[in-house]
N, C-alpha and C positions, 0 to 999 in steps of 0.2 A: 504493500500500500504506500502511496505517495505520502511523505512526511511534510506537514504544513508547519511553517514558522510564521508567527505574527508578532508585530511590535506591540507589546502591552503597555498602554499609556500609564497604567497604575504602577507598574514596576520599572518603567522606562527602559526596558530591555526587550530584545527579540527573543521570543520563547518558542519552544516546541509546543504546538497545539495538541493537547490531549483532551478530547471531549469527555464529559462526565459519563455519557452513554453513547457509544458509537452508533447505536441503532436509533438514536433520537438526538441529533445535534441541534441545539437550540440557540437562536439569535434574535435579539431585540434591537431595533433601530428606531430612534426618535423621528417621527414623521412630521408633516407640515401642520401649521395652524391654518385652517381652510377658510380664509377670509378673502382671498383673491388669487389671481394667476400665480403660478410658481415662476420665480425669476431664475436666471441661469445659475446663480449660486445655489439655489435650492436643489437644483438637479444634480449637483456633483455628488452628494452623499448617496443619492438614489443609484447612480451608476456604480460608484465604488462598492457599495454593499450588494448590489446586484451581481457584480463580478464575484464577490466572496460567496454569495449564495450559490452561484453556478459551480464554483470550485468545490464547495462542500458537497453538493449533490453529485458531482463527478467522482469524488473520492469515496464518499460514504454511502452513496446510493440515493436515487431520486426520492425514495419514500422515507429516508432516514434523516431528514432535515426539517425543522420547524422554524419558519422565518416569520417574525411578527414586526409590523411597522404600523404605528398608530396614526390616527387623525385627531388633532385637537380641535374640537368643535364647541368649546366653551371659551368665548373670547369677546372683548369689548367691540372690536371692529365688526364682527359678525352681527352683534346686537345692533350696532349703529346702522348698518345697512338694512336690517330688518325693520328697525324703527322708521327709517326714512321711507321705506316702501309702504309701511302701514299708514304713515301720514299722507303719502301720495295717493292713497285709496286702494292699495292692493288688498283684496279680501283675505281673511284668515286671522287667527290669533297670532300674537307675537311669537309664541313657541312654534307655531306652524311656519311662520315666515323665517324664523331662525333656521329651522330644519330645511326649508326649501333653499335658503342661501347656502347652507352647508352641502346639501345634495348637489347643488349647481357647481360649487367649486371643487368638490371631490370628483365629479364627472370630468371637469376640465383637467384636473390633476392626472386622472387615469389616462385621458386621451393624450396628454403631453408626454407622460412618462412611457406610455406604450410606444409612442413614436421614437423614443430613445432606445427601444429594444429591452426595456426593463421588464422582467417577469413580475407578475403580481405576487406579493407575499402570501404565505399560507393563511395568515390572519391579518385583517386591517381593522382593529377595534376603534370605535369612536368613543371619546371620553364620556359623552352623555349616556352611553349604554352601560357604564361601569360605576355609576354614582354610588350604588349600595356597597360595592367593594371598597370604594374610597372611604366612605363613612365608617365602615367596619375597621379599616386599617387605622384611621385617625382615632377611633375609640380605643383601640389597643395601645396606641402611643400615649394617649392621655393616661390610661390606666397604669402604664409602666413608668410614668413620670418623665417620659421623653418629650411630652407636649403639654401645653397648658392653655386654658381658655381665658380670654381677656377681652372684654367689651364686645362680645359677639363674635370675636375671631378665635381661631385655634391656631397656635403657633408652635413650631418645632423648637425645642430648646437646644441650641447648638452646643452649649456647654455639657450636655448630657452624653455626647458622643465624642470620645477621646480622639478618634481617628479623623475627625473632620478636617478636610484640607489636604489629605494625603494624595488624592487623585491629581489635583492641580499643583501640588507642591507648595502651597501657601500656608502661612500661619494665619490664625484668626485675626491677629492685629494687622497683618499685611492686607488681608481681605477688607477689613473695615476701612483702612486708609485708601485703598485703591478702587473700591467698588462704590457704586451708587446704591446705597442702602436706604430703604424707606424709613424716614424718621417718624416714629410713632411712640407716643408716651406709654402705651400699654406693652411695649416690648421690654423683656428683661435684659436682653442683649441685642445690640444693634443688628447683629447677624441673624437673629432668629427669623425664620421665614414662615409665611402663611400656609397653613394646611386647609383652612376653611375660612370663608369671609362672608359677611352678610350680603344679601341681594336686595336692592331697592324694589319696591312693590311693582314698578313698571318694567322690571327686567326679569329674565328667566331665573328661576331659583328652585331649590329642592328642600324639602323638610329634613331636618336633622336634629340631633339632641341639643344643638347649640342655636337652634332657630332656623328660619328660612335663609338659605344662602347658596353658595356654590364653592367648589373645590379650588384650591390654589393649583397653579400649573404643575408643580413638581410632583405632587401626590398622584397625579393622573397616571404617569408612566409607571410608577412603582406598583400601583394597584393593578393595572392592566397586564404588566409583565408577570406579576405573581399569579394572576388568575389564569393566564394562558401558558406560562412556561414553568411555573413553580417558584419557590423562594430561592432556588439556586439554578442558574443556567450558564451557558458557555460564554456567549459573546454579547457585549452591548456596544453599539456603535452610534456615531453621529458626527456632526461637524465640530471642529475645535472650538467654535463659539459657544457650544453647549457645555463644554467641560466644566466651566464655572459660570454661574452657580448651579445650573440645572442638574448636571450629572453628579456634582458633589452633594447636592441636596437629596437626590435619589438614593445614593449610597447610604447616607446618614439615616434617612427615615426607613429604608428597607431593612438595613442591618439591625436597627433597633426594633422594628416590627417582628423580625424573624432572627433572633440572636443566634440560633443554631445554623442558619443558612449563610451562604457566601455572596448572595445576590449574583453578580456577574463575575466570572473568573477572568475574562480577557476584555479589555477596553480598547477600542480602536477609534481614532479621530482623524477625519480628513481635514486638510488645510483649506484655506479660503480661496476664492476665485477673484482674479483681476481681469480687467479689460484693457488691452494694449498697454500693459504695465502700470495701470492705475486702479485704485480701488473702485469697484462698481458703485455708483451712487447717482441719485437723481440730480443732485446739484452739479455734477460734472457732465451730465447729459449722456452718460454711457450706461445707463440702466435699461435693461430690456429683459423681457420674459422669454421663456422657451417658445411660447406661442408666437411671439414677435419674429423670432428667427425662422420658425416653420413657415409662417405666412410670407416671409421674404424669400422663400424658396430654398432655405438651407435644410437639407434632409436630416432627419433624426439620426441616421447612421453616421453622418458626418459629425454632428455634435458629439456623439458618443466616441467617435474615433479621436477627436481632439482631446476629450477628457482622458482617454486611455494613454495618451502620449506623455502624461506627467504622473509620477508616483503620487499616490493619494496623500502622503505625508508632506508633500511640497506644495507651496502656493501655485495655483494653476493660472496661466495667463492666456486668456482667449484673444487671439489676434486674427485678422483677416488673412494673413499669410498662412497661418496654421490651418485655417478653414479650407483655403484653396489647395494646400498640399494634401490634406486629408481626403478631400473629394477626388483629387486626381489619383491618389493611391487606391481608394476604394473602387473607382471605375476600372482600374487595371485589374484588381483582384476579382471583381465581379465578372469581368470578361473571361478570366481564366476559370473561375468556379462554375460559370454557366456551361462549360464543356463537360462537367461531370454530371451524369444522370443521378447518381447516388453519391452521398458523402462517404468518405473513408473513416479512418480512426482519427481522433483528435491528436494533433502533433504533440508528442511528449515534451519537447523542450518548452512549449508554451505552457503546458500544465506545470512544469517545474518552475518556470519563471513566476507564475502566479502563486505557487506554493511557497515561494520565498517572499513572504510579506507583501503579496499582491503586487509584484513588480510588473505592472502593465506595460511600462515603457519597454522593458526587455521582451515582453511577450509580443509586442508589435514588431520589434526588431527581428524576432524569430520568424514572424510571419513574412517579413520581407525576404528572408533567406529561403523560406518555403516557396514563395512566389517565384524566385529565381530558379528553384529546382524543378518548377513546373509540375509538381505533384498535385494535380487539380482535385482529386477526391479528398485528399488530406486537407488541402487549403479550404475547401468548401466546409468540411466538418469542423475545422478549427474556427472559421469565421462564425459559424453558427454557435459554437461553444462560447465565443467571446461576445455574443449578442450583436454582432455586426451584420447578421443576415438571418432571415427566417427560413422557411422551407423553400423559398424562391428568391431569385435575384430581384431586388426592388425595382419597381417600374421606372423610377427616375433615372436609373443607371443603364437602362436598355435603350438602344438607339431606335427611334421610331421607324417603322417600315415605310419607306417612301422611295419611289423610283426617280433617281437623279441622273439617270444615264444620258438623257438629252442635254442636260446642262453640262455634264462631263464632256460630251462631244463638242458642245459649243465652246467651252473654255479651251479644250485641246486644239480646236481649229484656230481659235483666236491666238493662242500661243504660237502655233506653227506660222501663222501669217506674220506675227510680230517678230519672229526670229528672222524673217526675210526683210521686212520693212524697217525694223528697229524702232517701230512705234508701238510701245506697250500700253498705251492709254486704254485701249479696249480691254486688255487683259486685267489691268488694275481696276477698271470700273466693275468688271464682272466679279473679281475676287472680293472687292469691297461690298458689293451687293449681297454676295453669298454669305460672307462673314456676318453682315448685319442681320441676315435671316437665321443666324445660328448654325451655319454649316461650316464644318472644319474642311479647309481646302488643303489637300496634299498634292504637290506637284513634284515629279521626279522624271528621270530619263525614261522610266518605264511608262509614264503617262500621267493622267490626272485622276485623282480619287476624291470624291466628295462624301463626307460623313455627317449625317445630322447630329448636332450636339444637344446638350441638355436644354438649351434655350431656343431650339428649333421652332421657327414660325413659318409654316408653308405659305401663309397669306402674303408674306414679303417677297416670295419668289415670283408672284404674278408680275408680268411685264418685263422680266429680266430677259 
């Protein structure tokens, strides 16, 4: 069996991955808050942990992995959209409008992540479906002295957990100095965080022992992972921006709720995304969603390919040059893979690259070598394994079927005439018109070849 090594954020070392139960390898990844479209940065952890999911299934067996990624659907921005729709006259209760908004954004998320070749997790729990489990966990934390009630809030007492800060490597004093903590008179310690808080009468809420309210963000993942994976599971993943405070708080409350459990054995964090060397932000005008790229004609496979070119632990820079190179490479590989009726075996060097802490950049390099070897069945199977191809070559990568023989003859005749007259104006005009119509023009001693490209527009050929 292939030995997998993963860099464990908690120990800060690369470790041999040894699952608790090889027949049920369990992984939890923090999913999106579903208030709007996923931006490009949101997509990076999806692709990173989709690759890990595929690797685990390849090594341990398709039916021996349980992958959970949640949806956070308790959120002020979701509520604000629902309230705005209600005021605009949309029929339904506020709860129904909140649910409708969440349904809408989850559908968008699925469409966009499907386009990136990401497999759906085994479970996609919604926070609103696990409120009873959250309340039960909070009750246990209060009973054990790890949490306390204050002015309708329930807060986790950070001082009650000695290992708080070990994941991020910070002391509590450093965290207080460097974090934006909510200043509240009812907190015993500035770092204490909310497990439950009151809800206003005009906002969604649930009955609890502490009054009508709603859960804090951190308790949601602890309750959902416990319900679906148990109090100890193998891998917990997410973006580096979640390491503190979200993951730190998850560990504290989960380990206190289940003192005999280990919560997650291995922690993986992907680094952030940049655009052309700069942090993606609306103020810089370089903020865009996955849907923006898809609608601009950037295929999902190309987005995924760009992501795979950088190791997950390194900041990833999205550039136009990388996009162009990724598309050109994929077109070449698809043209080869299309020759194989059936896929072969997944290329072992690619599997070994991924087994070495998800070294996707090396995996892509191995695919280049495989392409040069022209082993098309293996290339096809390997591209499918990496999520770069489904059962068929994507439509965008296949040249449209069109008869350009008459134009090839016209351009060939024009070139022959130009060779005699030394007047190439007609040749240049034809080439310019063909390129404008999305046709690749190849001219050699052997003759003229015209190939429809990805932006081919036959309407522009009229009158040439």
